[in-house]
C-alpha positions in Angstrom: 102.4 123.1 85.9 101.8 123.2 89.9 103.8 120.9 92.4 100.5 119.0 93.1 99.7 118.5 89.1 103.7 117.8 88.7 103.1 115.0 91.5 100.0 113.6 90.1 101.5 112.9 86.9 104.3 111.4 88.5 102.0 108.9 90.5 101.2 107.3 87.1 104.6 106.4 86.9 104.8 105.0 90.6 101.4 102.7 89.8 103.8 101.3 86.7 107.1 101.1 88.9 105.1 99.0 91.8 103.8 96.7 88.6 107.2 95.9 87.5 108.2 95.0 91.1 105.5 92.6 91.8 106.5 90.9 88.6 110.3 90.7 89.9 111.9 93.9 88.4 113.1 96.5 90.8 114.7 98.2 88.5 112.4 101.0 88.0 112.1 101.1 91.7 115.4 101.8 91.9 115.2 104.6 89.3 112.5 106.5 91.6 114.3 105.7 94.6 116.5 108.6 96.8 120.2 108.4 95.8 121.3 110.3 99.0 120.2 109.8 102.8 118.1 110.0 104.7 115.9 107.2 103.4 114.2 104.6 104.9 111.8 101.6 104.3 109.6 100.0 107.1 108.5 96.6 105.3 105.0 94.8 105.9 107.1 92.3 108.0 108.1 94.7 110.6 111.9 96.0 111.3 113.2 99.1 109.3 115.7 99.6 107.0 118.0 102.7 106.6 120.1 104.5 104.0 119.7 105.0 100.6 121.8 102.2 99.1 121.0 99.7 102.0 117.2 100.7 101.4 117.6 100.0 97.3 119.6 96.9 97.9 116.7 95.5 100.1 114.3 96.3 97.6 116.0 94.6 95.0 116.2 91.5 97.2 112.7 91.4 97.9 111.9 91.7 93.8 113.9 88.9 93.4 111.5 87.0 95.2 108.8 87.4 93.0 108.2 85.7 89.7 106.5 87.4 86.6 102.5 87.1 86.4 101.9 89.4 89.6 99.0 92.0 89.5 99.1 95.4 91.7 96.8 98.5 91.9 97.5 101.7 94.0 94.4 103.0 95.9 95.3 106.7 96.8 93.3 108.2 99.4 95.2 111.4 99.6 98.5 112.8 98.2 99.8 116.4 98.7 103.1 118.1 97.0 104.6 121.5 98.1 107.9 122.4 96.9 110.7 119.6 97.8 108.7 117.2 99.7 105.3 115.0 98.2 103.5 112.1 99.7 100.7 109.7 99.2 98.9 107.5 101.3 96.4 104.4 100.7 96.0 101.0 99.9 98.2 98.6 97.7 96.4 95.7 96.4 98.1 92.8 94.7 98.5 89.2 93.5 101.9 88.3 93.7 103.3 84.8 92.4 106.4 84.0 94.6 109.3 82.5 92.8 108.9 78.6 93.2 105.5 78.9 94.3 102.4 77.6 92.1 99.9 80.0 93.5 99.3 83.7 94.0 99.1 85.3 97.3 96.7 88.1 97.9 98.2 91.1 99.7 96.6 94.1 100.9 99.0 96.6 102.2 98.3 100.2 103.8 101.0 102.3 102.6 102.7 105.9 103.0 105.1 107.1 100.8 107.3 110.2 101.4 109.3 111.9 98.3 111.8 114.7 97.6 113.2 116.3 94.7 116.3 115.1 93.6 118.1 117.0 90.7 114.0 118.0 90.0 112.9 114.6 90.0 110.8 112.9 92.5 112.4 110.0 94.4 111.1 108.0 97.4 112.9 108.7 101.0 110.4 106.7 102.9 108.1 104.0 102.5 106.3 102.2 105.3 103.8 99.4 104.2 101.9 97.1 106.8 99.3 94.3 106.1 95.4 95.7 106.2 93.9 93.8 108.7 90.6 93.7 106.9 90.6 94.2 103.4 88.0 96.4 102.2 86.3 96.3 99.1 87.5 98.6 96.1 
């Protein structure tokens, strides 16, 4: 199996991880998160987070703000894998139910994620997500 084929198969798992996250479960994201530095996250609200352990903690805190009932899709515009590094870029569309709220919130994000191999598995070392100014039809 080529690096690209392996990464394309992994992206199916990434989609399931995103679905768990918008339902308040950060566990699957923690499983694909980098365990070693460097690691970083540029969240949709701005700012930056650095360090593998810190990024995992920030993600866990974010998931706790969401309640079951969310839906998300990853619209992958392109991806590439070669050797020890891989990436995908595209859009994430979500309907998120935040804890304590009655109505879901629609979110459309522009996303770039970078992965490296750790012990043979793809691990996320960087995520940059920001709000899409004008949602495009799917």
